[in-house]
C-alpha positions in Angstrom: 16.8 11.2 14.7 13.8 9.1 13.7 13.2 5.6 14.9 10.9 4.3 12.1 11.8 0.6 11.5 12.5 -0.2 7.8 10.7 -3.0 6.0 10.8 -4.5 2.6 8.2 -5.7 0.2 9.1 -9.4 -0.1 8.0 -9.7 -3.7 10.3 -6.8 -4.7 13.3 -9.1 -4.6 11.9 -11.4 -7.3 13.4 -14.3 -5.5 12.1 -17.4 -3.7 10.5 -16.7 -0.4 13.4 -18.2 1.6 16.0 -16.3 -0.4 14.0 -13.0 -0.2 13.6 -13.3 3.6 17.4 -14.0 4.0 18.3 -11.1 1.7 16.0 -8.7 3.6 17.7 -9.7 6.9 21.1 -9.4 5.4 20.4 -5.9 4.2 19.3 -4.8 7.7 15.5 -4.7 7.3 13.4 -5.3 10.3 10.1 -6.2 8.7 8.5 -7.7 5.6 5.3 -7.2 3.6 4.1 -10.0 1.5 1.3 -10.5 -1.1 -1.4 -12.8 0.2 -3.9 -12.8 -2.6 -3.3 -15.8 -4.7 -0.9 -18.7 -5.3 0.9 -20.5 -2.4 0.3 -17.6 0.1 -3.4 -17.1 -0.5 -5.4 -17.8 2.7 -7.0 -20.9 1.2 -3.6 -22.4 0.3 -2.0 -22.0 3.8 -3.0 -24.6 6.4 -2.4 -23.8 10.0 0.9 -25.8 9.8 2.1 -23.9 6.8 1.3 -20.6 8.5 3.4 -21.5 11.5 6.3 -22.6 9.2 6.2 -19.3 7.3 6.1 -17.3 10.5 8.9 -19.4 12.0 11.1 -18.7 8.9 10.5 -15.0 9.2 11.2 -14.9 12.9 14.3 -17.1 12.7 15.8 -14.4 10.5 15.1 -11.7 13.1 12.2 -10.2 11.1 8.4 -9.7 11.6 5.6 -9.0 9.1 4.9 -5.3 8.9 1.8 -6.0 6.9 0.2 -8.3 4.2 -0.8 -7.0 0.8 -4.4 -7.9 0.2 -5.0 -6.0 -3.1 -7.4 -8.2 -5.1 -7.0 -6.1 -8.2 -10.7 -5.0 -8.5 -11.3 -2.4 -5.9 -14.7 -2.2 -4.3 -16.7 -0.2 -6.8 -18.7 -3.0 -8.3 -21.8 -4.0 -6.3 -22.0 -7.4 -7.9 -18.4 -8.4 -7.3 -18.1 -7.0 -3.8 -19.6 -9.8 -1.7 -16.9 -12.3 -2.9 -14.2 -9.7 -2.7 -15.2 -8.8 0.9 -15.2 -12.4 2.0 -11.7 -13.0 0.5 -10.5 -9.9 2.2 -11.8 -11.1 5.5 -9.8 -14.4 5.1 -6.7 -12.3 4.4 -7.1 -10.5 7.7 -7.4 -13.8 9.5 -4.2 -14.9 7.8 -2.5 -11.6 8.8 -3.4 -12.2 12.5 -2.0 -15.7 12.3 1.2 -14.2 10.9 1.2 -11.7 13.8 0.4 -8.5 11.9 -2.7 -6.4 12.3 -2.4 -4.7 8.9 -3.6 -5.6 5.4 -3.0 -3.1 2.7 -5.2 -2.8 -0.3 -6.4 -0.6 -3.2 -10.2 0.1 -3.0 -10.5 1.8 -6.4 -10.8 5.6 -7.0 -13.0 7.4 -4.5 -15.1 10.0 -6.5 -14.9 13.6 -5.3 -18.7 13.7 -5.6 -20.3 12.0 -2.6 -23.5 11.5 -4.6 -21.7 9.4 -7.2 -23.1 5.9 -7.3 -19.6 4.4 -7.1 -18.9 6.5 -3.9 -21.9 4.9 -2.2 -21.0 1.4 -3.3 -17.4 1.8 -2.1 -18.6 3.3 1.2 -20.9 0.4 1.9 -18.2 -2.2 1.2 -15.7 -0.3 3.3 -18.2 0.0 6.2 -18.5 -3.8 6.2 -14.8 -4.3 6.0 -14.2 -1.8 8.8 -16.5 -3.5 11.2 -14.9 -6.9 10.6 -11.4 -5.4 11.0 -12.6 -3.7 14.3 -13.8 -7.1 15.5 -10.3 -8.6 14.8 -8.4 -5.6 16.2 -6.9 -5.1 12.7 -6.8 -2.6 9.9 -7.5 -2.7 6.2 -5.1 0.1 5.1 -6.1 1.9 1.9 -3.1 2.6 -0.3 -2.9 6.3 -1.2 -2.7 7.7 -4.7 -5.9 7.2 -6.6 -7.5 10.4 -5.0 -6.2 13.4 -3.2 -5.7 13.2 0.6 -8.6 15.4 1.5 -11.1 13.2 -0.5 -9.7 10.1 1.2 -10.0 11.7 4.7 -13.6 12.7 4.2 -14.4 9.1 3.0 -12.7 7.6 6.0 -14.4 10.0 8.4 -17.8 8.9 7.1 -17.0 5.3 8.2 -16.5 6.3 11.8 -14.0 3.5 12.3 -10.3 2.9 12.3 -10.8 -0.6 10.9 -10.3 0.9 7.5 -7.2 3.1 7.7 -4.3 4.3 5.5 -1.1 2.8 4.0 0.6 6.1 2.9 2.5 5.7 -0.4 4.1 9.1 -1.1 5.1 8.2 -4.6 1.6 7.4 -5.7 0.5 10.9 -4.7 3.4 12.4 -6.7 2.9 10.1 -9.8 -0.9 10.1 -10.1 -2.8 12.9 -8.4 0.1 15.4 -8.0 -1.0 15.8 -4.3 1.7 16.8 -1.8 2.7 13.7 0.2 4.1 15.8 3.1 0.8 17.7 3.5 -1.0 14.4 3.1 0.7 13.1 6.3 -0.9 15.9 8.3 -4.3 15.5 6.6 -4.4 11.7 7.1 -2.6 11.7 10.5 -5.5 10.0 12.4 -5.5 7.0 10.0 -1.9 6.2 9.0 -0.9 2.7 10.2 1.7 1.7 7.5 3.7 3.5 4.9 5.5 2.5 1.7 8.9 4.0 0.9 8.7 4.6 -2.9 9.7 7.4 -5.2 8.7 8.6 -8.6 7.8 11.4 -10.9 4.6 12.3 -12.9 5.3 12.8 -16.6 1.8 13.6 -17.7 -1.5 13.9 -16.0 -3.9 11.1 -16.7 -7.2 10.6 -14.8 -6.7 8.2 -11.9 -9.7 6.2 -13.2 -7.6 5.5 -16.2 -4.4 4.7 -14.3 -6.2 2.3 -12.0 -8.4 0.8 -14.6 -11.7 1.7 -12.9 -14.8 0.5 -14.6 -16.9 3.6 -14.9 -19.0 4.5 -17.9 -18.9 8.2 -16.9 -15.1 8.4 -17.7 -14.0 9.0 -21.3 -11.1 6.6 -21.5 -10.5 5.8 -25.1 -7.7 8.3 -25.8 -5.9 7.8 -22.5 -6.0 4.0 -22.8 -4.3 4.3 -26.2 -1.8 6.7 -24.8 -0.9 4.5 -21.8 -0.3 1.5 -24.1 2.5 3.3 -25.8 5.8 3.0 -23.9 6.9 6.5 -24.9 3.6 7.9 -23.6 3.7 6.6 -20.0 2.1 9.0 -17.5 4.6 8.5 -14.7 7.8 6.7 -13.8 8.9 5.0 -10.6 12.4 5.8 -9.6 14.9 4.7 -6.9 14.5 6.5 -3.5 16.0 10.0 -3.7 15.8 10.3 -7.5 12.1 11.2 -7.8 10.0 14.1 -6.6 9.2 12.9 -3.1 10.8 15.1 -0.5 11.8 12.3 2.0 13.5 14.7 4.4 10.2 16.6 5.0 8.1 13.5 4.6 9.9 11.7 7.5 9.8 14.9 9.6 6.0 15.1 9.1 5.6 11.4 10.1 7.6 12.1 13.2 5.6 15.2 14.1 2.3 13.3 13.9 3.7 10.6 16.2 3.8 7.8 13.6 5.7 4.8 15.0 5.2 2.2 12.2 7.2 0.9 9.3 8.7 2.5 6.2 8.3 -0.5 3.9 10.4 -0.3 0.7 8.5 -1.2 -2.4 10.4 -1.5 -5.7 8.1 -2.6 -8.6 10.5 -1.9 -11.5 14.2 -1.9 -12.2 16.8 -4.4 -13.5 18.5 -4.9 -10.1 16.0 -4.8 -7.3 18.4 -6.0 -4.6 20.8 -3.2 -5.3 17.9 -0.7 -5.3 16.6 -2.0 -2.0 20.1 -1.9 -0.5 20.5 1.7 -1.6 17.0 2.6 -0.4 17.8 1.3 3.1 21.1 3.3 3.1 19.2 6.4 1.9 16.5 6.1 4.6 19.0 5.5 7.4 20.9 8.6 6.5 17.7 10.7 6.6 16.7 9.1 9.9 19.9 10.2 11.5 19.6 13.8 10.5 
């Protein structure tokens, strides 16, 4: 029997914040993850008083924040954009600490397999800076998996010599984009995993990760794939309810248990006509596996 607490991505409900928090508690979740990049929950929009009010609302429903989502939508592969993105990311970590979580999840772009690639070095420099700031705050920027295989991500993280930049393991992203095995990825990335997403899916056609994640890179021939991805019938992957895709959740949870992971399984549902029903079913699905 596994003891991983179950969380829910607040935005997946597509409800007001108050309603989503109440729904999550009603469905039996123990934690929440929330986007904190723009709008009313961006760091610059939340005064100290508003931060306390939000935290009180979460706590009064018996919940905690498992993490914040700090994905700014650009990655860190552009040397000119990085200074502003790094500063905004630091503010999100400060917000996370005020909301009593140590984890900010983010996409950093696609790490090239070639360590001599210019983008690799730019991303490495940005993540080095982020890691030292996170270390100073006793926090983690958790890179969401999927844009590259686990071995490439581990080598990149090893080069930083810090746990300030860690891993948010999303098994579906591996399945849907790179085709990497999420179960083996748990063992590969075991020293860095601080948060996970519970999501499922299936790859329909391989498309280069740089295309999927819209990476600005003149070395990637994108024209044909961009046209392909704009056609509904030509989508490269599909997100599915938990248990209906290609993630082996039984083995995945077993692997997490074997490496000593104690953190959240946070349900993320980005599509679907009835997200509340999908989240409810996902919680039931995970609880059944946890009891095996």
